N, C-alpha and C positions, 0 to 999 in steps of 0.2 A: 703412788701417793707422793705429794710434794711437800716440802717444808716451806713455811711462809717466806723464808729468806730467798727462795727461788722465784718468788712472784714479783711482779713489777713494783717499782719504788712508789708510784702514786698510791697504791693500795696500802703499802706499809705505813705511810704517813697517817692514814685515817684509822688504823687499827690500834696502834700504841699499846702493844702488849709486851710483857717482860720475858715471856718464854715462847719457844717455837710453837706454831699452831699447824696441825696437819689438815690439809684440805684434800678432799676426794672429788674427783670429777665423775659425776654420775652418768653423764651422757657425752660421749666424745663427738657427737654430731653438732652439738651446740657450742659455739665459741665461748671461751671463758670471759672474754672482754668484748665490748661492742666493736664491730668492724665498720668503719666509716670510710667509704671510698667516694671520690667525686663522681657525679653522674655526667656522662658524656651526652650533652643535649643533642648532638648530631645524630645519635643512634635512636633517639626517641621518635615516635610517630609525630606527625605534624600537630601543632597545638590545636586543641578543640575549641571552636568558636560556637557559642550558643546563640541561636536565633530567637526571636521574640515568641514564636509559637511554642518552642520547647520550654522557654521560661514560663509561659502561661500554663502549660501542662504540668510542669514540676510544682508550680505554686498551687495548682488545684489539687494535686495528689498529696502533697506533703504539708499543706497549710502553712508554708513558710513563704515570706515575702522576699523575692529577689528583685524587686522593682527598681532598685537603684543601680547605678553603674558599678559601685563598689561591691554590691552583693553578687552581681553577675561575674565580676572579676575574681572574687573569692571562690565562686563555684568553678570557674575555669582553672584557677590555680589548683584546686583540689583534684580536678580531673587530670591535670598535668602531673601532679604528684603520684597519682595512681598509675599513670602511664609507665612509670619506672618498672613495673612488674614485667614489662616486655623484655627488659634487659637481663632477667634472671635466667641463668643457664640451667636447664633442667635435663641435660643429657645424663643418662645413667640413673635417673631418679625414677623409682617405680611408682606407678599411679597409686593413689590412696584407695582404700577399700572400706566398705561398711560391714558391720557385724551382721546386718540383715541382708547382705548381698546375695547369699545363697539360700536364704530362707524361702520356704514356700507357704503361702497363705491360702491354700485351697479351701480350708474349712470355713473361711470367712465368706466365701461366695454363697453359702447356704443361708447366711444371715442377711436377709433383704430388708432394706429400710422402707417403711411405708409412712405416708403422711397422716394416717388415721382418718382420712376423709372428713376432716373438720376444719377445712380452710376458712369457710365463711364465718363460723363461730369465732375463730381466732382473730380474723381481721376486723370483726365488729369492735374490738377493743382498741384498734389503732386510731390515732388522731388524724393521720394522713396516710392514704394508700395510693399506690400507682401500679396499675396493671397487676392487681392481686399480690402486691408486695408491700411491706412496711416501708415508710419513708422516714429516715432519721435525719435530724438537723445536721448540716455540714459543719463540723468543728464546733465552735462556741456560738454559732449564729442561731438565734431562736427562730422557730417556725412562724410565729406570729409577730407582726410588727410591734415595736415598742409602744406606739400610740394606742394600739388596741389593748395591750397589756395594762397601760396606765388607766384606760377607761374601765377595764374590768376591775382593777384594784380600787378605783374610786367608787364604783358601783358596790363592791363588796364592803367598803368602809361605811357607806350610807346605810347598808342593811344592818 
C-alpha cells in the first residue's frame, strides 16, 4: 500500500485532501497511469489504400456513405490506427481461453431442428419473396416506390 504523498504530483493537485489517503493497487498487470509512447511509423505495415470496389462493398454492408474523399481518408486513418496492434510485444503472454473451451455439447446433437414442413403457409404472409426466402427492405429504403405509396394514400383518403 502506498500513501498519497508517494503518488505523482499532478494527481495530488486534483484530490485536495487534508489527510493521507491509502491507495491499493488491485492488479499489478495494469499500469497505474496511462503509458504513452510515440509510435515508430517505420515499423508499421504499409498504409492501407482502399479501392472503389472495397468502398462500395463497405457502403452496402454497413449502410454508411464513404462517398467523399474525406470519408475514405477517415476510414484509412482508422485502419492505420488499428495497425499499431502489430507493434505489441506478446512474447511470454499466454493465449486467452474460454470457459466453454473444454465443454462437450454431445447432448445437443440429439435435439434436431426441423422446419415443421409449413414453408408455403409461412411464405404466403410475405410481401416479397425470393427463392423461398423473405425479402426485407435494405436499411430505411421502402420496398414500394414513394409514388405508389402516395397513390395508395390518396385512394385510401377518397374511400
